[in-house]
C-alpha positions in Angstrom: 36.0 24.9 -23.6 33.7 27.8 -24.5 31.6 25.6 -26.6 31.4 23.0 -23.9 30.4 25.9 -21.5 27.7 27.3 -24.0 26.2 23.8 -24.4 25.9 23.2 -20.6 24.4 26.5 -20.1 21.9 25.9 -22.7 20.8 22.6 -21.5 20.5 24.3 -18.0 18.2 26.8 -19.4 16.0 24.7 -21.3 13.2 24.1 -18.6 13.2 27.8 -18.1 13.2 28.6 -21.9 10.6 26.2 -22.4 8.4 27.5 -19.7 8.5 30.9 -21.1 7.5 29.8 -24.8 4.0 30.9 -25.6 1.5 28.3 -24.4 3.7 26.5 -22.2 2.6 28.6 -19.1 1.0 26.5 -16.4 -2.7 26.1 -16.8 -4.6 27.9 -14.1 -8.0 25.9 -14.6 -11.0 26.5 -12.6 -10.4 28.0 -9.3 -12.2 26.9 -6.2 -13.1 29.9 -3.8 -10.9 30.4 -0.9 -11.5 27.6 1.7 -13.4 28.5 4.6 -12.8 27.2 8.4 -14.9 24.1 9.3 -17.6 24.4 12.1 -15.3 22.6 14.2 -11.5 21.5 14.1 -9.9 18.8 16.1 -8.9 20.1 19.4 -5.2 18.9 19.0 -4.8 21.4 16.5 -4.9 24.3 19.2 -2.0 22.8 20.7 1.5 24.4 19.1 3.7 21.8 21.0 5.1 18.7 19.4 3.8 15.2 20.2 6.7 12.7 19.5 5.3 9.2 18.8 8.0 6.7 18.1 8.1 3.6 15.7 6.2 0.7 16.3 8.2 -2.1 17.9 9.6 -4.5 15.4 12.9 -6.3 14.4 12.9 -4.5 11.2 13.3 -0.8 12.3 16.1 0.8 10.7 16.4 -2.0 8.0 16.8 0.9 5.5 20.3 1.2 6.6 20.7 -1.9 4.7 20.7 0.3 1.6 23.1 2.9 2.6 22.9 5.4 -0.2 19.2 5.1 -0.3 19.0 5.8 3.5 21.1 8.8 3.3 19.0 10.2 0.5 15.7 9.6 2.5 17.5 11.5 5.7 18.4 14.3 3.5 14.8 15.1 2.2 13.8 16.1 5.8 16.6 18.5 5.8 15.6 20.1 2.8 12.1 20.7 3.7 13.0 22.1 7.0 15.5 24.8 5.7 13.0 25.8 3.0 10.0 26.1 5.5 12.2 28.2 8.0 13.3 30.5 5.2 9.6 31.1 4.3 8.6 32.0 8.0 11.6 34.1 8.7 11.3 36.6 5.9 14.0 35.0 3.9 11.7 33.9 0.9 13.6 36.3 -1.6 16.7 33.9 -1.0 15.0 30.4 -1.6 16.1 30.3 -5.2 19.8 31.3 -4.5 21.4 31.1 -1.1 18.8 28.5 0.5 18.5 26.6 -2.5 22.5 26.3 -2.6 22.4 25.1 0.9 19.7 22.3 0.5 21.6 21.2 -2.5 24.7 20.7 -0.7 23.0 18.8 1.9 21.6 16.4 -0.7 24.8 15.8 -2.3 26.6 15.3 1.0 23.5 13.3 3.0 23.6 12.6 6.4 24.2 9.1 7.7 21.3 9.2 10.3 18.0 10.9 10.7 17.9 14.4 11.5 15.7 16.4 13.9 13.8 18.7 11.5 12.7 20.8 14.5 16.4 21.7 15.2 16.8 23.1 11.6 13.5 24.9 11.4 12.7 26.2 15.0 10.7 29.1 14.0 8.4 27.1 11.8 7.8 24.3 14.4 7.0 27.1 16.9 4.5 28.6 14.7 3.2 25.3 13.0 3.7 22.5 15.6 0.3 21.2 14.7 1.5 20.7 11.2 4.4 19.0 12.3 2.6 16.4 14.2 0.9 15.6 10.8 4.2 15.5 8.8 6.2 13.4 11.3 3.6 11.1 11.7 3.1 10.1 8.0 6.9 10.2 7.6 7.2 7.4 10.3 4.9 5.4 8.2 7.2 6.1 5.0 10.3 4.9 6.8 8.5 2.0 8.8 7.0 0.6 5.5 10.6 0.8 3.8 12.0 -0.9 7.1 9.6 -3.9 6.7 10.4 -4.3 3.1 14.3 -4.2 3.7 14.3 -6.7 6.4 15.9 -9.9 5.7 14.3 -12.0 8.4 10.7 -12.2 7.2 8.9 -13.6 4.2 7.1 -11.7 1.6 3.7 -12.9 3.1 5.0 -11.9 6.7 5.8 -8.5 5.3 2.6 -7.8 3.8 0.9 -8.9 7.2 3.2 -6.5 9.0 2.6 -3.4 6.5 -1.2 -4.0 7.3 -0.6 -3.8 10.8 1.6 -0.8 10.4 -1.4 0.8 8.8 -3.7 0.1 11.5 -1.0 1.6 14.0 -0.8 4.8 12.1 -4.4 5.2 11.7 -4.7 4.7 15.5 -3.4 8.3 16.2 -5.6 11.4 15.4 -2.8 12.9 13.0 -3.2 10.1 10.6 -3.9 11.2 6.8 -6.7 9.5 5.1 -6.1 6.3 3.1 -9.0 7.2 0.4 -8.3 8.5 -2.7 -8.8 12.3 -3.2 -9.4 14.5 -6.2 -5.9 15.9 -7.0 -7.2 18.5 -9.5 -9.6 19.8 -6.6 -7.0 19.9 -4.0 -4.9 21.9 -6.5 -7.6 24.4 -7.3 -7.5 27.1 -4.6 -6.5 30.8 -5.2 -3.2 30.2 -3.7 -2.6 27.0 -5.6 0.7 26.7 -7.9 2.0 29.9 -6.2 5.1 28.1 -4.9 6.0 26.1 -8.0 5.6 29.4 -10.1 7.6 31.8 -7.7 10.3 29.1 -6.5 10.7 26.5 -9.5 14.2 25.4 -8.3 13.1 24.7 -4.8 9.9 23.2 -5.8 11.6 21.0 -8.1 13.8 19.7 -5.2 10.5 19.1 -3.2 8.9 17.1 -6.1 12.3 15.3 -6.5 11.9 14.2 -2.8 8.3 13.0 -3.6 9.6 11.1 -6.6 12.2 9.3 -4.3 9.7 8.7 -1.6 7.1 6.9 -4.1 9.6 5.1 -6.7 11.3 3.1 -3.7 8.4 0.9 -3.1 8.3 -1.1 -6.3 12.0 -1.4 -5.9 11.4 -3.2 -2.4 8.1 -4.9 -2.7 8.5 -8.6 -3.0 11.9 -8.3 -4.1 14.8 -10.2 -2.6 16.6 -8.1 -0.2 19.8 -8.9 -2.1 18.5 -7.1 -4.8 17.6 -3.7 -3.3 21.1 -2.2 -3.4 21.8 -3.0 -7.2 18.4 -1.3 -8.1 19.4 1.8 -6.0 22.6 2.2 -7.8 20.4 3.0 -10.7 17.6 4.9 -9.0 19.8 6.8 -7.1 21.9 8.2 -9.7 18.8 9.0 -11.6 17.6 10.9 -8.4 20.7 12.8 -7.8 21.5 13.8 -11.2 17.9 14.4 -12.9 14.9 14.1 -10.7 16.0 16.7 -8.1 16.6 19.5 -10.6 13.6 18.9 -12.9 11.5 22.3 -13.2 9.5 21.2 -16.1 7.0 18.5 -14.3 3.4 19.2 -14.8 2.3 17.7 -11.2 4.0 16.1 -8.5 5.0 12.3 -8.6 2.2 10.0 -7.8 2.7 6.7 -5.9 0.9 4.6 -8.3 2.7 5.9 -11.1 6.2 5.3 -9.5 5.4 2.0 -7.8 2.2 0.6 -9.4 2.6 -3.1 -8.0 2.9 -1.6 -4.4 -0.1 0.8 -5.0 -2.3 -2.0 -6.3 -1.6 -4.2 -3.1 -1.8 -1.3 -0.7 -3.9 1.4 -2.3 -4.6 2.8 1.1 -1.1 3.6 2.0 -0.4 4.8 -1.7 -3.2 7.4 -1.4 -2.1 8.4 2.1 1.2 9.3 0.6 -0.1 11.2 -2.2 -2.6 13.2 0.2 0.6 14.0 2.6 2.4 15.2 -0.6 -0.4 17.2 -1.5 -0.5 18.7 1.7 3.1 19.8 1.6 2.2 21.5 -1.9 -0.7 23.5 -0.1 1.3 24.4 2.8 4.1 25.7 0.5 1.5 27.7 -1.8 -0.2 29.1 1.4 3.1 30.3 2.9 4.3 31.8 -0.5 1.0 33.6 -1.3 1.2 37.5 -1.0 -2.7 37.6 -0.6 -2.9 36.4 3.0 -2.0 37.9 6.3 -0.1 35.9 8.8 -3.3 35.1 10.6 -5.0 33.9 7.6 -2.0 31.9 6.4 -2.4 30.0 9.8 -6.0 29.4 9.3 -5.5 28.1 5.7 -2.8 25.7 7.0 -5.3 24.4 9.4 -7.9 23.8 6.8 -5.5 22.2 4.7 -4.7 19.8 7.6 -8.3 19.1 8.1 -9.0 18.4 4.4 -6.7 15.3 4.5 -7.3 13.9 7.9 -8.7 10.4 8.2 -11.0 11.7 11.0 -12.6 14.2 8.4 -13.5 11.3 6.0 -14.7 8.8 8.4 -17.5 6.8 7.1 -16.8 7.7 3.2 -15.9 5.1 0.8 -13.4 4.6 -1.9 -14.9 4.9 -5.4 -17.6 7.3 -4.5 -18.2 10.9 -4.0 -19.4 14.2 -5.9 -16.6 15.1 -8.4 -14.4 18.1 -7.7 -15.3 18.3 -3.8 -13.8 17.5 -0.2 -15.3 14.0 -0.5 -14.6 13.1 -4.3 -13.2 9.7 -3.4 -13.6 8.4 -7.0 -10.4 6.6 -8.4 -9.6 5.1 -11.9 -11.1 1.8 -12.1 -7.8 -0.2 -12.5 -5.9 2.0 -10.1 -7.6 2.2 -6.6 -4.3 3.7 -5.2 -4.6 7.1 -6.9 -7.3 9.7 -6.8 -8.6 11.4 -10.0 -6.3 13.4 -11.8 -6.9 16.8 -14.0 -8.6 15.7 -17.3 -8.5 11.9 -16.2 -11.5 9.9 -17.6 -11.9 6.4 -16.2 -8.2 4.9 -16.7 -7.2 7.4 -19.0 -4.8 10.0 -17.3 -1.8 12.5 -18.2 1.5 11.5 -16.9 4.0 14.3 -16.8 6.9 13.7 -19.3 4.9 10.6 -20.8 1.5 12.1 -22.0 -1.9 10.4 -22.0 -1.8 6.9 -20.7 -4.5 4.2 -20.0 -3.5 2.7 -16.7 -5.5 -0.6 -17.6 -3.4 -1.2 -20.7 0.1 -2.4 -21.4 2.4 0.9 -21.7 4.0 -1.0 -24.9 1.5 -2.8 -26.9 -1.8 -0.9 -25.4 -3.4 -4.5 -24.8 -5.4 -4.6 -21.6 -3.3 -5.9 -18.6 -4.0 -9.4 -17.8 -6.6 -9.8 -14.7 -5.3 -13.2 -13.5 -2.2 -15.4 -14.1 1.3 -14.0 -14.4 0.8 -10.3 -14.0 3.6 -9.3 -16.6 6.4 -6.9 -15.6 7.1 -3.1 -14.8 9.9 -1.3 -16.7 11.7 1.5 -14.9 13.6 4.0 -16.9 14.3 7.6 -17.3 12.6 8.4 -14.2 9.2 6.7 -15.1 7.8 3.1 -14.3 5.4 1.2 -16.5 3.3 -1.8 -16.4 3.6 -4.1 -19.2 1.9 -7.6 -20.3 4.9 -9.7 -21.2 8.6 -9.9 -21.3 8.8 -8.9 -24.8 7.1 -5.7 -24.2 9.4 -5.2 -21.3 12.6 -5.7 -23.1 11.7 -3.7 -26.1 10.2 -0.8 -24.4 13.3 -0.5 -22.2 15.2 -0.6 -25.5 13.3 2.6 -26.6 14.8 4.6 -23.6 18.3 5.8 -23.5 20.3 4.9 -20.2 19.8 2.3 -17.6 16.7 0.2 -17.0 15.3 -2.1 -14.5 12.6 -4.8 -15.4 10.8 -6.6 -12.4 9.0 -9.6 -13.6 6.6 -12.5 -12.7 8.1 -16.0 -13.2 6.2 -19.3 -12.9 7.1 -19.1 -9.2 4.9 -16.4 -7.6 7.4 -16.2 -4.8 10.4 -15.5 -7.1 10.5 -12.2 -8.8 12.7 -11.5 -11.7 15.0 -8.4 -11.3 16.9 -7.5 -14.4 19.2 -4.4 -14.6 20.8 -3.1 -18.0 24.0 -1.0 -18.7 24.1 2.0 -20.8 24.6 -0.3 -23.9 21.6 -2.6 -23.0 23.1 -5.6 -21.7 21.1 -7.3 -18.8 22.1 -8.9 -15.7 19.5 -11.1 -14.0 19.2 -12.0 -10.1 18.2 -15.5 -11.1 21.2 -17.1 -12.3 19.3 -20.0 -14.3 16.6 -17.6 -15.8 15.5 -18.7 -19.3 12.9 -17.4 -21.6 9.9 -18.4 -23.7 9.4 -16.2 -26.8 7.4 -17.4 -29.8 6.2 -14.3 -31.6 2.5 -14.4 -32.4 -0.6 -12.4 -32.0 0.1 -9.7 -29.5 -3.3 -10.1 -27.5 -2.0 -13.3 -26.5 1.7 -12.1 -25.7 1.5 -13.0 -22.2 1.2 -16.8 -23.1 4.2 -16.9 -25.4 6.6 -14.4 -23.8 7.6 -15.2 -20.4 10.3 -16.1 -17.9 11.2 -18.9 -16.1 13.5 -19.7 -13.2 15.0 -22.9 -14.7 15.2 -25.1 -17.4 13.1 -27.6 -15.6 10.2 -24.9 -15.0 10.5 -24.1 -18.8 10.1 -27.9 -19.6 7.2 -28.2 -17.3 5.5 -25.4 -18.9 5.9 -26.3 -22.7 5.0 -30.1 -21.9 1.6 -28.9 -20.5 1.1 -26.8 -23.6 1.1 -29.0 -26.8 1.5 -25.9 -29.2 4.9 -25.2 -27.6 6.5 -28.6 -27.2 9.0 -28.0 -30.0 10.1 -24.6 -28.6 13.8 -24.2 -27.2 14.5 -22.0 -24.1 16.4 -18.8 -24.9 19.3 -17.7 -22.6 19.4 -14.3 -21.2 22.1 -13.4 -23.7 20.0 -14.9 -26.6 16.9 -13.2 -25.4 18.4 -9.7 -24.9 19.5 -9.7 -28.6 15.8 -9.8 -30.1 13.8 -6.7 -30.5 10.5 -6.5 -32.4 10.1 -2.8 -31.8 6.9 -1.0 -31.5 3.9 -3.3 -31.8 1.0 -2.6 -34.4 -1.4 -2.6 -31.7 0.0 0.5 -29.6 -2.3 3.4 -29.8 -1.1 6.8 -28.7 -3.6 9.1 -27.1 -3.5 12.2 -28.6 -4.8 14.9 -26.4 -3.7 18.4 -25.3 -1.8 18.8 -21.9 -4.3 19.6 -19.2 -1.6 21.4 -17.3 -0.4 23.7 -19.9 -2.2 26.3 -21.6 -0.9 25.8 -25.0 -1.8 22.0 -24.4 1.8 20.7 -25.3 4.1 18.2 -23.3 7.4 19.7 -22.1 10.3 17.8 -22.9 11.4 15.2 -20.1 15.3 15.3 -20.5 15.7 15.9 -16.7 16.7 19.0 -15.0 19.9 20.9 -14.1 21.2 22.9 -11.4 
């Protein structure tokens, strides 16, 4: 028992020990000056009262409850934010990492079955920063209604996409809306107060970034996926969230929507950007409230400035892809990823992903060949907290096999309206949402892998494809069982981008084994 206890404690202390190693401290980077008040703030910011705006009407509202465990986890995130904010404004910051953390953690492990009014949990915070709650609440409404639409069984994928676009217009009609333009995340995290909260309160910050992981990873779980396949996926993602993502204290930066849900972010870049800008606003507010160098009046001013920075009205007339680097209106984005602003150290499509290292977002994460611009889009692999785009089914299978634990593959088939969802167990055995799925795999030159490694919804669909391609006429379809047993390992074309970690003073990447309470 003593050995077990010692091992448990050792793993629990890993993130802290790593952070204390020479060169592993968070890198400060170039600091921007303390922001100054703009010449004119929106008039509604002078009103402390709440402005309760309800959902857009629709038959899909509350469809999130069709995924009960996911709904509860989402409802609990608001409770955690409210408890922490109330502690910060009532002089209890010295208890954040102990008593408050334990209270929040209990709620997260025993989540409510319905939405909770955050104002009832954080009355002092809402009384003081009611104008901030207007922005938070309205963006959270967009979060939930987007999920509701995707979770609703009574609409086609095309109808859902049209309704999401209408939801966005509905959201943008209010003055509290956050911009859907990409913003430079390095700039937004460069102020004198930046990083204060994550340094002083790593456990609670870990919870907050765990929420952001949940609030961004879910969209690829839902987007163009049959509703019957939502619950099985969340069994995997929910366990990852509750046992690991909430307790990570070694992340370099908050989870980004395009990292966690790349398919969704490509289709709805403006919503992905709005969610990232919202989460960056949360980080700014956390840092301002925790920063000892500000008076209470200065904190109020800085929070108003932080709100102003991300409002849609502030960026009216601006265009995505343009802007002066490291400024308020830096709306550049990686060429292949319009749903994400520029990150620290990023160049074109190359960016640093926490726990993964440097990645080229325009390439297959497994073979480093450019992702196809047309035809079948390939697949995504979700495992151990990350989601990556790959070119073909072989890359998806072999990349998943490299990672311990369960995995989810979402892949294109010959039918653009039928998405293949496969889930593995701990031993790598796969189940499929398409009963008669078969596979084509004729190993050849990797740059052509998307033509010889594919999934089909039936034998008939497979035969139609091979008959149309003379070089494949003698190829036989592989069953799921036979396909699962194949593994070609890491392709010769794979290239690792070896650069220092831009977030760490020593340039190394901390281990990404997950967190511990």
